[in-house]
N, C-alpha and C positions, 0 to 999 in steps of 0.2 A: 830025233826028228821033232818030237813034241816040244822039246826045249828050244829048238830053233824057231818054231812057229810062235812060241811065247815071246821070244826075244824080239822078233820083228813085228809082233802084235798083229797077227794075221787077221783078226776081226776088223781092225782099222783099215787094213789093206783091202779087204773085201768091200768095205764101205766106199773107199776111193774108186775101186773098179766099177761098182754099181753106179756111183755118181757120174763118172765120166761116160759110161755107156748111156745113161739116161740123157745127159746133156747132148750127146751126139745123135743117138737114134730116136729119142723120144721128142726132145725139144727142137733142136736145130733142123733135123730132117722133116719134122712136122711143118715148120714155118717155110722151109725151102719148097716143100711139096705144095703148100697152100699158095705160094707165089709162082708156082709152075717153073721153078728153076731146076735145071738138070744137075747143076754142080752139087757134089757131096765130097767131103774130105774122104779120100779112099780108105778102105778098110785096113789095108796093110800099114799105111802111115799112122792110122789111128791106133792100131795094136802096138806099134813101136812107141808111140806117145804114151799109151797106157802103161807099158812096161817101164818107161822112164819115170812116170809118177810113182809106180810101185817100188822101184829100186831106190829112188830118192827118199820116199817115206820110210822104207825099211832102214836106210842108213841113218835117218833121223832118230828112229826108235832105238837103234843099236847104240848110237853115241850117247843118247839120253840115259840109257841103262848103265853104260860104262861110267859116265860122269856121276851117277847116283850110287855107285858101289859102296863108297865109304859111308854115306848117309844111311843106306839100306842096311848095311852091316851093323852100324851103331844102334839102329832102331829095330834090329832083329827081324827085318822084312825078308824072309827066306823064300818067298814064292817066286822071286825072279831068278831066271836061269844062271846069271853070273854069280850072284850072292850065294845061291844054293850049291854052286860048284859044278853044275851040269855043263856049263860052258866057261872056259877060262877067259880071262881078260885078253890074253894074247890072241885067242881064237876070235873073240868078239871084235878086236881091232882089225884083224884080217878081214872079217866079214864086213865091217864098216867100209874099209878101203875098196873091197870088191863091189859092194852094193852101190856106193857113191860113184865109183868110176863107171859102172854099167849105166847108172841113171844119167850121168852127164853125157856119156858117149851115145846113148840111145836118143837123147834129146837133140844132140848135134846131128845125128843121122836123120831124124824126123825133120829137122829144119832143112837139111840138104835135100830131102825128098820133095819138099814143097817149094824149093827154090828160094828160100828166105833164110839163109845161113845165120843171120843175126838173131833169129828167134830162139836159138839155143841159150841166149842170155837169160831167158825166163827161168829155166831150171837152175842155172848157176845162182841166180838171185835167191830162189827158194832154198837151195842147199846152204847158201851163205847165211840166210836168216835162221835156219835150223841150227847151224853150227854156233852162231853168235848167241842164240837162245841157250843152248846147252852149256856154253862156256862162260857167258857173261850176263845174259839178260834174264835168266830164269827166276832169279830171286829179287829182281827189281820190281818195286811196287807197281802193280797193274801193267807195266810195260811188257813183261814177259807174257802175260795173258793176251795182250793185244797182238803181239807178234805171232803167237800160235794161232790165234783166231784169223789173222790176216793170211797166214799160210793156208789155213783151211778154206778161206774164201777164194783163194787162187786155184783150188782144185777144179771147180766148175768153169772157171774162166780160161783154163789152159786150152781146152779143145776149141773153144770159141776163138781165142787169140790166134791159134795156128790156122784155123779155117779162114780168118780174115786175111792173114798174111800169105796164104797159098796163092802162088802166081797163076795157077791154072783156073782160078775162079774168075779171072778177067774183070775184077772189080765189082762183081755183082753183090758182094757182101755189104757194100756201101749203098745199095739200092734202097730208096725210101720205103718201099713195100716191106722191107725186113726190119723196120724200126721196132716193131712189136717183139721180134725175136731178141734184139739187143736189150730191150727193156726187160724182158722176162729173165734173161740170163743174168743181167745186172741185179735183178731182184733176188734171184736164188743165191748169188754170191754174197749179197748183203744179208740175206737170211742166214747163210752159213756163218758169216762173221759174228753177228749178234748172238745167235743161239749158242755158238761155240764159246764166245766170251762169257756168257752167263754160266755155261757148264764149267769152264776153266776156273772161274771164281769159286763156284760151289766145290769143285774138287780140291782147290787150295785150302778151303775151310775144313774139308774132310781130313786133309793131311796136316792140319795145323800143328799137332804135337810133334810129328816127325820133322816137319820143316823147321820149326823153331829150335828143336834140339840140334839141328844141323846148321844153325845160324842162317837159315834161308828165310829171310823176313819178307814174305809176300804180303801184299796189302790185305788179302782175305784172312791171313793168320793174325795180323796185328789189329785189324779193325774191331771195334766193339761189336757185340752181338746186335745191338739196336741199329747201328750205322750199316752193318752188313746186310741185315734183313731189309732195311729201308732202301738201300742202293739196289739190291737184287730185284726188289719189287718194282722199282722205277724202271729198271732195264727190261723186265718182263712186260710192263705196260707199253714201253717204247717198241718192243718187239711185236706186240699185238697190234699196235698202231701202224707199224710198217706193213704188216700183212693186210690190215684193213684198207690202207691207201692203195695197195696193189690190187685188192679186190675191186675197188672203185674204178681205178684208171685202166685196168686191163680190159681189152675188148674181146677176150676169148669166151668160150661157151660158159653158160651159167653153172653147169655141174663142176667145171674146173674151179671157178671162183668160189662157189659155195662150199667146196670140200675143205677150204681153209677154216671153216667154222669149227671143225674138230679141234684145231690147234687153239682157237680162242677158248673153247670149253675146257681144254686141258689146263691152259694158263690160269683161268679165273676160278674154275671149280676145284682143281687139284693142286697145281703148283704153288700158287700164292698162299692158299690156306695151309698147305703142308710146310711151306717155307717159314711162315709165321710161328709154327709149332716146333720147327727144327731145333734140336739142342745138341745132339751128340754126333759122332762120326757116322753111325749107321743111318741117321736121318739124312745127312748130307750125301751119303753114298747113294741112297735110294733116289734122292732128287737128281743127282748126276745121271743116273740110269734113265730117269724119266725124260730128262732134257735130250739125251741121245735118241730116245724114241721119238721125241718131237721133231728132231732133225730128219730122221728117216721118214716120218709121216709127211713132212713138208715136201721132201724130195719126191715121194711117191705120188703126190697130187698131180704131178705133171703127166702121169699116164692118162689122166682124164682129158687131156688136150685132144686126143684122137677119138673121143666119144662123139 
């Protein structure tokens, strides 16, 4: 059981679940409540949609580990279930087929429930991107990082997209009074994209030795230390600027907007100074963990909308 949880990367799945719950019940329901609209994406459809995301993400994690078996074996990375022998490649392939099938079927079912069958294409595209990443794009300079970050950005957008297309909302989702809701969800999707892009580049630098030994020539592995640090610093400043612009243009309560100061402080007091001193795998591993914490803190700020 523990091996299976490691294979599907249960912590990442928990993050997806928390993200989509916050998007629906904290952000979207808040703005719908403020605008005095009765419409809500019903709980049953939301649960099916949530399961779809979990199954598709699980499938992506499984196929990624399957594709990495040879590289992990060569680099003696035995902490993963397949390489350690706890789960066979045959079993992993079966789990991938089952998980991806359930993900696609549940997305089709959720699309049918809202009367917009074409919505199912959303998860087909996501699964296709994950497969192409695992088979072809992973080692392409920066492109693989961008694809993974785009998939991450689509997680908060999924519930929003299904709600917009739900025929039972009678078009209210396009009401001008909800423009702030669309703006906020767009911000959190962009927040997820940039923060994850930074983290993916850091992780690639952390895995430099194993990637190069497997002929996986990622940009982060090939870039000089000076170019890497400078590029990541610029991305962190852009990330901070994005948050600052959102703080200015958002019309929500002051506590919600000021809460993002925490992220500015982490970026300028901790991340950038630590990044400039980073030398080895452990340094980049710690930076990767801190970026994940930043992503979770950013998402948690939305709870202050209700204050």
